[in-house]
N, C-alpha and C positions, 0 to 999 in steps of 0.2 A: 131150161135147166131149173131144178127145184130151188126155191128161194133159200131153203135151209142149207143148201150145199153151195150157195154162191160165195165165191172168194174173189176179192179184189186182188190186183197185182201186188199191191203193197202188203196185203195180208198173207199172200203166198210167199212173198220175200221174207216176212217175219217168221212164217212157219219154217222156212228153210234156214233161217238164221244167217242171212247174207246181208252184207252192207249194200247201201243203195247203189253206189258207183259200180261195184263189182256185179251186182244183179242186173243193172242196166246193160252192161256190156255183154253178159252171158245171154240175156233175153234177146238182144238184137242179133247175136250170133246164131242162136238156136232157132228162133222163130222168124227172123228176117225182117222184122220191123221194130220200131221204137217202143220203148217201155213207157207206160203211163201208170202212175200209182193208183189212180181211181178206177182204172179199167176193170170191168167184171170179166174174170177169166173163164174161158170155155174149157170144157173137159180135156180137149186135146192139148190146150196150152198148159193146163195144170200137169197133165201126164208127161208132156215133153220137158218141162222145167224140173219136175221131180226126178225124171230119168237122168237129166243132166247133172243133178246133185244127188244121185242115188247113194253114193258112199257117205255123204254127209247126213242123209235122212236118218240113218241108223243111230246117229248121235243127237238127233233133234229132240226137243221137249215134247211132252204129251199135250195134245190140243184139248182145251176146255172152252167150248164156245168159240169166240173169236180171240181169246187170250192164250198166250203160250208161256209155259214155265219150263225152265231148264231143269232137267233131272238133277236131284241132289245126290252127289256121290260122297259118301263118308270115307275119307282117306285116313287111315291110321297115322298117328303122329310119328310112329316109328315102326318099321317093319320087322325089327329084330328085338329080342328080349332086352330088358334094361341091363342085365348082367353083361350081355355081349357088347352093348353100347359102351358101358364103362370100361370094359376090357380093351375095346378098340381105341377109345380115347386115351387110355393110359399108354397104349402102344405107340400111338401117333405123337402124344405129347412128351413122352420120355425121350431124353436126349441119348444118342448113341454113346456107349462107353468105349472110349478108345484105349486100347491096351498098348502100352509102350514099355514092355519089359526091357528092351535093349537100351532105351534112353535112361531108364531108371538104373540099370546095371552100370552104365557108363558114368552116371553121376555118382554112384556109390564108389566106383573105382577112383574117381577124382578125389572124393572125400578121404578115402583110405590113404591115397598117396600124400595128400596134404597133411593129414594127421601123423602119418609116419615120419614125414619131414620135420614136423613140429616136435616130434619126440627125439629124433636122431640128433638134431642140431644142439639142443641144450645138453643132451647126454654126452656128446663129444667134449663140450667145455667142462662138464662136471667130471668126466673120467680123467681128463688131463690134469685138472686141479687136484683130484683125489690121489692120482699117481705121484704128483710132486710132493704132496704132504706126506703120503705113505712112505715114500723113499726117504724123506727127511726124518721120519719116525724110526724106520727100521734100518736104514743105511744099506739095504740089500735090494737089488733090483727084482729078484724072484719073489721075495717076501712082499715088496711093495705092490707087485702085480697081483699077488694073491689077495692082499688086503683091499686093493681097488676092486677086484672082482666081487669080493664079499659085500663091500659097501655099496657098490653101484648096481650090481646085478641082482642081489638077493631081494632088495626092497621092490624093485621093478617087476621081478618075476612073481613075487607074492601078490602084488597088486593086480597084475595081468591075469593071474590064475584065479582071482577072486577069493583069496584065502580068508577064512573066518576064524573066530576064536581069539581069546585074549593073547595066547602065546604068539600067534601069527602077527597080530597088531603090534606086539612088543618088538618083534624082530623088525618089522617095517619101520616103526618109530625110531629104533636105535640106528638102523643102517641109514635111513634118510637124515637123521640128526648128524651122524658122523660125516656123511657126504656134504651136508650143508656147512658143517664146520670146516671141512677141507676147502670148499669153495670160498668161504669168507676169509679164511686164513691166507689162501693164495692171492686173492684179490687185494687184501690189506697189505701184504708184503710188496706186491707190485706197485701199489699206490705210494707207499712210504719211501720207496727208493732207498737211498743211503741215509735217510733221516732217522735219527735216534734220540730218545728222550732219556735224560738222567734226572737225578733229584732236583738239580738247580739249573741245568743247562740243556740246550737243544742243539744238536750238531747234525751236519749232513744236509742234503737237499732232497726234497720230495720229488715225486714225478711231476712232469709238466701239467698233467691233468689235475692232480690233487692241488697243486699250487693255484691253478686257475679257479677251481671250485672254492677253495678256501678264501681267496681274495673276493670272489663274487659274493659269497655268503657271509664274509667277515667272521669266519669261524676258525677254531683251532684245527691244525692239520691232522692230528691224531684222531680227534673226535669225528672229523669229517670222513677220514678214511674208514673208520669203524662203521659209520652209518652206511657208507657206500658199499662196503664189503658185505654187511648183513643183508642189505636190500638186494644185492646181486645174487646171494645164495638163496634167498627166499624166492626170487623170481625164477631161478633155474629149477628149484624144487617144484614149484607150482606148474611150470611149463611141462615138466616131465610127467607128473602125476595126472594132470588134466588130459594130456595127450593119451596116456594109458587108458583112462576111463572112457574117453571118446572112441578109441580104437575097439574097446570091448563092445561098445554099443553097435558099431558098424558090423560086427561079426555076428550079432544076434539076429 
């Protein structure tokens, strides 16, 4: 065998790129005897072992003397354009948008019902008070109903319709003012009971509630009744108007 072509068993193993233990087992299986690293391989041994690793040989490095180098394969960092990478990342990182129109509509219905109730309850109290005062003013049930309708309905309808202009706001202010007056007057009358003031004397008995509040605050009965009546009227007015404005928002 030519000295330039001499390969030791270990050099052949390095050429094929096989680990020692694996190559030892394959050597013994193919050739039928034990592997020795320093053994000078014969041509038939080289051919047999190369045949045994025929598929691997195509991936082995180029031989330079007795040194073997693995071929360098330049693998691109990304196989797709940068634009596509960013698009894929944005698709994978973006959270899925869950559409829940049914739940939103159900929530809106609940809000509408709650606001409608907040409007109806103070309106019932206001209409009844306005009817009582209107009947005391007119002395006629039909007239009192008409006055109640004008005072209670007009302002609310103007507000609900979103009326603009000075004349519209004057109507709203006047009707709300009259309705607030009716509420405060009716509450004041109920609180005072049979109690009445003259120039020098006080007669009659106030309502139990007014008596309790006057004793608690150590205040005059009439002044206390006035404050409570005005507070109640303002509360009813704000409850109605706030409910109207919120109802308009839910319809938009």
